[in-house]
C-alpha positions as CSV (number, residue, x, y, z in Angstrom):
1,X,10.3,-46.1,136.1
2,X,14.0,-45.3,136.2
3,X,15.3,-42.0,135.0
4,X,18.4,-42.9,132.5
5,X,20.9,-39.8,133.9
6,X,22.7,-37.3,131.4
7,X,25.8,-39.8,129.3
8,X,29.1,-38.5,129.8
9,X,31.5,-39.2,127.1
10,X,35.5,-38.6,127.7
11,X,36.9,-35.7,126.3
12,X,38.7,-35.9,123.2
13,X,42.1,-35.5,124.9
14,X,41.4,-38.8,127.0
15,X,41.5,-36.4,130.5
16,X,38.7,-37.6,133.2
17,X,38.2,-34.1,134.6
18,X,36.3,-32.5,131.3
19,X,33.1,-34.7,130.0
20,X,30.6,-33.6,127.3
21,X,26.7,-33.9,128.9
22,X,24.1,-34.4,126.6
23,X,20.1,-34.1,127.4
24,X,18.5,-31.5,129.2
25,X,21.1,-30.7,131.9
26,X,23.9,-30.0,128.9
27,X,21.3,-27.0,127.8
28,X,21.4,-26.2,131.4
29,X,25.1,-25.9,131.5
30,X,25.8,-24.7,128.6
31,X,23.5,-21.3,129.6
32,X,24.9,-21.3,132.6
33,X,28.8,-20.7,131.0
34,X,26.9,-18.1,128.6
35,X,25.7,-16.1,131.6
36,X,29.4,-16.4,133.2
37,X,31.0,-15.4,129.9
38,X,30.3,-11.7,131.0
39,X,31.9,-9.8,133.6
40,X,30.6,-8.4,136.3
41,X,31.4,-4.8,135.5
42,X,29.4,-5.7,131.9
43,X,26.0,-6.5,133.6
44,X,26.8,-3.6,136.1
45,X,27.1,-1.3,133.2
46,X,23.8,-3.1,131.0
47,X,21.8,-2.9,134.4
48,X,22.3,0.9,135.3
49,X,21.8,1.7,131.5
50,X,19.0,-0.3,131.4
51,X,17.3,1.1,134.5
52,X,18.0,4.6,133.7
53,X,16.6,4.3,130.3
54,X,13.2,2.9,131.4
55,X,12.7,5.2,133.9
56,X,13.7,7.9,131.4
57,X,10.8,6.8,129.3
58,X,8.5,7.1,132.4
59,X,9.4,10.6,133.0
60,X,9.0,11.5,129.4
61,X,5.6,10.0,129.5
62,X,4.8,12.2,132.5
63,X,6.6,15.6,131.8
64,X,5.5,15.5,127.8
65,X,1.4,14.6,128.0
66,X,0.1,17.8,128.4
67,X,2.0,19.2,125.6
68,X,1.5,16.0,123.4
69,X,-2.1,16.7,124.2
70,X,-1.8,20.4,123.2
71,X,0.0,19.6,119.7
72,X,-1.6,16.4,118.8
73,X,-4.7,15.6,120.8
74,X,-2.9,12.8,121.7
75,X,-1.4,12.2,125.4
76,X,0.9,9.7,124.4
77,X,2.5,10.8,121.2
78,X,6.2,12.1,122.5
79,X,6.1,8.8,124.5
80,X,5.6,6.5,121.8
81,X,8.2,8.4,119.8
82,X,10.8,8.5,122.3
83,X,10.2,4.4,122.7
84,X,10.4,4.3,119.1
85,X,13.8,5.6,119.3
86,X,14.7,3.3,121.9
87,X,13.8,0.7,120.3
88,X,15.9,1.5,117.6
89,X,19.1,2.0,120.1
90,X,18.8,-1.1,122.3
91,X,19.4,-3.5,119.5
92,X,22.6,-1.4,117.9
93,X,23.3,-1.2,121.6
94,X,23.8,-5.0,122.0
95,X,24.7,-5.0,118.2
96,X,28.0,-2.8,118.8
97,X,28.9,-4.4,121.8
98,X,29.6,-7.7,119.7
99,X,31.7,-5.9,117.2
100,X,35.3,-6.6,117.7
101,X,38.1,-3.8,118.2
102,X,39.5,-4.0,114.9
103,X,36.2,-3.3,113.4
104,X,36.6,0.3,114.6
105,X,40.3,0.7,114.2
106,X,39.7,-0.2,110.4
107,X,36.6,2.1,109.8
108,X,36.6,4.9,112.0
109,X,38.0,7.6,109.8
110,X,35.4,7.0,107.2
111,X,32.8,7.0,110.1
112,X,33.9,10.5,111.1
113,X,34.0,11.9,107.8
114,X,30.1,10.6,107.1
115,X,29.6,12.3,109.9
116,X,30.7,15.4,109.4
117,X,29.4,15.8,106.1
118,X,25.9,15.4,107.3
119,X,27.0,18.7,109.5
120,X,27.8,20.2,106.1
121,X,24.5,19.2,104.4
122,X,22.8,20.8,107.8
123,X,24.9,24.0,107.4
124,X,25.2,24.3,103.5
125,X,21.8,22.8,102.2
126,X,18.1,23.1,102.3
127,X,17.8,19.9,104.4
128,X,19.3,21.7,107.7
129,X,16.8,22.7,109.9
130,X,17.2,25.3,112.7
131,X,15.6,25.0,116.1
132,X,16.0,27.8,119.2
133,X,18.4,29.7,117.1
134,X,20.6,26.5,116.1
135,X,21.2,25.1,112.9
136,X,21.8,21.4,113.9
137,X,19.2,19.6,112.6
138,X,18.9,17.8,109.4
139,X,15.4,16.8,107.6
140,X,15.1,13.5,105.3
141,X,11.5,13.0,104.5
142,X,10.1,12.3,107.7
143,X,13.1,11.6,109.4
144,X,14.6,15.0,111.7
145,X,18.0,14.0,114.0
146,X,21.4,15.7,114.8
147,X,24.1,14.6,112.9
148,X,26.5,16.4,115.9
149,X,25.2,13.2,118.0
150,X,26.6,11.0,115.2
151,X,30.4,13.4,115.2
152,X,30.2,12.9,119.0
153,X,30.2,8.9,118.7
154,X,32.6,9.3,116.0
155,X,34.9,11.2,117.9
156,X,35.2,9.7,120.8
157,X,36.7,6.1,119.1
158,X,38.5,8.1,116.4
159,X,40.2,9.7,119.7
160,X,41.0,6.1,121.4
161,X,42.4,4.8,117.8
162,X,44.5,7.6,117.2
163,X,46.0,8.4,120.5
164,X,46.4,4.3,121.1
165,X,48.6,4.8,117.6
166,X,50.5,7.7,119.0
167,X,51.1,6.5,122.8
168,X,54.6,6.7,122.5
169,X,55.0,10.2,121.2
170,X,52.8,12.3,123.5
171,X,55.3,13.5,125.4
172,X,56.0,15.8,122.1
173,X,53.6,18.2,122.1
174,X,53.8,18.3,118.0
175,X,52.2,14.4,117.9
176,X,49.2,15.7,120.1
177,X,48.7,18.9,118.4
178,X,48.9,17.4,114.8
179,X,46.1,15.0,115.1
180,X,43.8,17.0,117.7
181,X,43.9,20.3,116.4
182,X,42.5,20.0,112.8
183,X,40.3,16.6,113.0
184,X,39.3,17.1,116.6
185,X,38.6,21.0,116.2
186,X,37.2,20.7,112.6
187,X,34.8,18.8,113.9
188,X,33.5,20.5,116.9
189,X,34.4,23.7,114.6
190,X,31.3,22.6,112.6
191,X,28.9,21.9,115.2
192,X,30.2,25.4,116.4
193,X,29.0,26.7,112.9
194,X,25.3,25.6,114.1
195,X,25.5,28.1,117.1
196,X,25.0,24.8,119.3
197,X,27.3,25.7,122.4
198,X,25.9,23.4,124.7
199,X,27.3,20.3,122.7
200,X,30.0,21.8,121.6
201,X,31.6,22.5,125.5
202,X,30.8,19.0,126.0
203,X,32.7,17.7,122.7
204,X,35.7,19.8,123.5
205,X,35.6,18.5,127.2
206,X,35.3,14.4,126.4
207,X,38.4,15.8,123.9
208,X,40.3,17.2,126.7
209,X,39.5,14.0,129.1
210,X,40.4,11.6,126.4
211,X,43.7,13.6,126.3
212,X,43.9,13.5,130.6
213,X,43.3,9.8,130.3
214,X,46.0,9.2,127.0
215,X,48.4,10.7,129.3
216,X,49.0,13.5,127.6
217,X,51.3,16.5,129.6
218,X,49.0,18.6,132.3
219,X,50.9,21.5,131.1
220,X,49.2,20.5,127.0
221,X,45.9,20.1,128.5
222,X,45.7,23.0,130.5
223,X,46.7,25.5,127.1
224,X,44.0,23.4,125.6
225,X,41.2,24.4,128.3
226,X,42.7,28.0,128.0
227,X,42.2,27.8,124.4
228,X,38.2,26.4,124.7
229,X,37.4,28.9,127.1
230,X,38.7,31.3,124.8
231,X,36.4,29.9,122.4
232,X,33.7,29.3,124.2
233,X,33.9,33.2,125.1
234,X,33.8,34.4,121.6
235,X,30.9,31.8,120.9
236,X,28.8,33.2,123.4
237,X,29.4,36.6,122.8
238,X,28.4,36.4,118.8
239,X,24.6,35.7,119.5
240,X,22.3,37.7,120.9
241,X,20.2,34.7,122.1
242,X,23.4,33.1,123.8
243,X,24.3,36.8,125.5
244,X,20.5,36.7,126.6
245,X,20.7,33.9,128.6
246,X,24.1,34.6,130.0
247,X,22.0,37.8,131.0
248,X,19.3,35.9,132.5
249,X,21.4,33.8,134.6
250,X,22.3,36.9,136.9
251,X,18.6,38.3,137.1
252,X,18.6,40.0,133.9
253,X,16.5,40.0,130.9
254,X,16.7,38.4,127.4
255,X,15.0,40.4,124.5
256,X,16.3,37.7,121.8
257,X,15.1,34.8,124.3
258,X,12.3,35.9,126.5
259,X,11.2,32.6,127.2
260,X,14.8,31.5,129.6
261,X,13.7,33.9,132.1
262,X,10.1,32.0,132.6
263,X,12.2,28.5,131.9
264,X,14.3,29.6,134.5
265,X,12.3,31.1,137.2
266,X,9.6,27.9,136.3
267,X,12.2,25.5,137.2
268,X,12.9,26.8,140.4
269,X,9.3,26.9,141.2
270,X,9.2,23.2,140.2
271,X,12.1,22.3,142.2
272,X,11.0,23.9,145.3
273,X,7.5,22.7,145.0
274,X,8.5,19.0,145.1
275,X,10.0,18.9,148.4
276,X,11.6,15.8,150.1
277,X,9.3,13.4,148.6
278,X,7.3,15.0,145.6
279,X,3.9,15.7,144.4
280,X,3.7,12.1,142.9
281,X,4.3,10.8,139.7
282,X,2.4,12.5,137.3
283,X,1.3,15.4,139.2
284,X,3.4,18.1,138.4
285,X,1.8,21.5,137.9
286,X,5.0,22.8,135.9
287,X,3.9,20.6,133.1
288,X,1.0,22.2,132.4
289,X,2.5,24.8,129.8
290,X,3.8,26.5,132.8
291,X,7.5,25.1,132.2
292,X,9.2,24.9,128.7
293,X,10.9,22.1,127.2
294,X,9.6,19.7,130.2
295,X,10.5,16.3,129.1
296,X,14.2,17.6,127.4
297,X,16.4,20.3,128.6
298,X,14.0,20.6,131.6
299,X,13.0,17.1,132.9
300,X,14.8,17.1,136.4
301,X,12.9,20.3,137.1
302,X,9.9,18.1,136.9
303,X,11.6,14.7,138.7
304,X,12.3,16.8,141.5
305,X,8.7,17.7,141.6
306,X,7.0,14.8,141.3
307,X,9.4,12.8,142.7
308,X,11.3,15.0,145.5
309,X,14.4,15.5,146.9
310,X,14.7,11.5,147.1
311,X,14.3,11.7,143.3
312,X,16.8,13.8,142.2
313,X,19.1,12.2,144.5
314,X,18.4,8.7,143.2
315,X,19.2,10.4,139.5
316,X,22.3,11.8,140.8
317,X,23.8,8.6,142.6
318,X,22.9,7.1,139.0
319,X,25.1,8.6,137.2
320,X,27.3,8.7,140.2
321,X,27.2,4.2,139.2
322,X,27.9,4.7,136.0
323,X,30.8,6.8,136.0
324,X,32.3,4.2,138.7
325,X,31.4,1.0,136.6
326,X,32.9,3.2,133.7
327,X,36.5,3.9,135.6
328,X,36.2,0.3,136.7
329,X,36.5,-0.7,133.1
330,X,39.2,2.0,132.2
331,X,41.5,0.3,135.1
332,X,40.9,-3.4,133.7
333,X,41.8,-2.1,130.0
334,X,45.1,-3.2,129.0
335,X,45.0,-1.5,125.6
336,X,45.2,2.3,124.9
337,X,42.2,2.5,123.0
338,X,39.7,1.1,125.0
339,X,40.9,3.0,127.4
340,X,40.8,6.2,126.1
341,X,37.6,5.5,124.5
342,X,36.3,4.5,127.1
343,X,37.3,7.6,129.0
344,X,35.9,10.0,126.1
345,X,32.7,8.4,126.6
346,X,32.7,8.9,130.4
347,X,33.2,12.4,130.8
348,X,30.7,12.8,127.6
349,X,27.6,11.3,129.3
350,X,28.7,12.3,133.1
351,X,30.1,16.0,132.2
352,X,26.7,16.4,129.8
353,X,24.8,15.3,132.8
354,X,26.8,18.2,135.1
355,X,25.5,20.8,132.6
356,X,21.8,19.7,132.3
357,X,21.8,19.6,135.7
358,X,23.4,22.7,136.4
359,X,21.3,24.6,134.2
360,X,18.4,23.7,135.9
361,X,19.9,24.4,139.5
362,X,20.6,27.9,137.9
363,X,24.1,27.8,138.4
364,X,25.3,28.0,134.7
365,X,23.4,29.7,131.7
366,X,20.9,27.8,129.7
367,X,22.9,25.4,127.1
368,X,20.4,23.0,125.8
369,X,21.6,20.1,126.5
370,X,19.7,16.5,127.4
371,X,20.2,15.1,130.2
372,X,21.7,11.4,128.9
373,X,19.5,8.3,128.5
374,X,16.5,10.1,130.6
375,X,15.6,13.3,128.8
376,X,13.3,12.9,125.4
377,X,15.4,13.3,122.4
378,X,15.8,10.3,119.8
379,X,19.3,11.1,118.4
380,X,20.8,11.5,121.6
381,X,19.3,8.2,123.0
382,X,20.4,6.2,119.7
383,X,23.8,8.0,120.0
384,X,24.1,7.0,123.9
385,X,23.5,3.9,123.6
386,X,25.5,3.2,121.4
387,X,28.3,4.4,123.0
388,X,27.2,2.2,126.2
389,X,27.3,-0.5,123.4
390,X,31.1,0.5,122.6
391,X,32.1,0.3,126.4
392,X,30.0,-2.7,127.1
393,X,32.1,-4.1,123.6
394,X,35.1,-3.1,125.9
395,X,33.8,-4.9,129.3
396,X,33.7,-7.8,127.4
397,X,37.2,-7.7,126.1
398,X,38.5,-7.2,129.5
399,X,36.9,-10.3,130.5
400,X,38.5,-12.4,128.0
401,X,41.9,-11.0,128.0
402,X,41.6,-11.7,132.1
403,X,40.5,-15.4,131.5
404,X,43.0,-15.8,128.7
405,X,46.2,-14.5,131.6
406,X,44.6,-17.0,134.4
407,X,44.4,-19.8,132.0
408,X,48.0,-18.7,130.9
409,X,48.9,-18.5,134.9
410,X,47.5,-22.1,135.4
411,X,48.9,-23.9,132.8
412,X,52.2,-22.7,133.6
413,X,51.1,-23.3,137.2
414,X,50.5,-27.4,135.9
415,X,53.7,-27.2,133.9
416,X,55.8,-26.6,136.9
């Protein structure tokens, strides 16, 4: 029996170099072209993100199983909750990665306004929920989430859109201060009113980071940093709970929040007992009601205990790789909007990871921010994955721009 090869049909322009394949081979070639259409940065970012999310789910299951059983008589309740949020975040990440850049430019003011409106509902209506001294959660029916995460997500895109429009005017401090202080400062102020100093510090950091990558003069940034420091000191001193956390860092006690000393000490014990290789996945002793927030703010301590120094270093390397991919995408961007937005998202995720790990290591006071893509926290996971999806869309756009330039250069060379 003779196998008939796939038929070839000349291309519409009559050239012999391009032919249309039919049959199973055509499907394979089309799939291969689709896989090759994305850049290496796209796949690196996607691969690192998916690995961190899966790793985070494993550690959430391990660190939360005991508390889950104590609360609901089910070892898997918190894990299932985190898994459900992840299943929401994954398709949103892929959907956002396909959204064109013009969508954000047209709608970002509305998105930022809607996020701030939700935060106002938290502050001014019974829908707001106070947890741990911070009023930054909203309860609508059975859903509880943090509008501050939506503000973070909208603000990084808003920075890119506005600074791209003003890119030729950023040498004048008035064109920097006019949009940033009332809009970004107002959005951050809404989070400050809720008492969440950790999120406030992260938001201020990525605003300054976006301004830096937009090319704003260094002296303006130094002045902004000084202003942020003054506001942070004022906010810290306005709360007995936050002052207690600062005192606990230096060995003092916190009458307003006595669990802070216990949490810091048991975080140290968890890291110390892990050694180099750890006690083994699932074998943590600290998660047996010794370490508060073991699956959220102090999950890095559980990682160090169960997976040891090696596991802790792997987590650090994952964030280093994430930063490197972000920098590659920033470097390959020819438009100010994706460059500034990617930079702001990079500072958001990497700086937040730095704050979380520094808290566990006892370098800074307890601020209550999760480890991005790893800690338990539904709205934090979804907002982080959507932010990654936005950067993935920029990586796709960079790849298209590079192919267009390459094609134009090839056409010019053939004409010559």
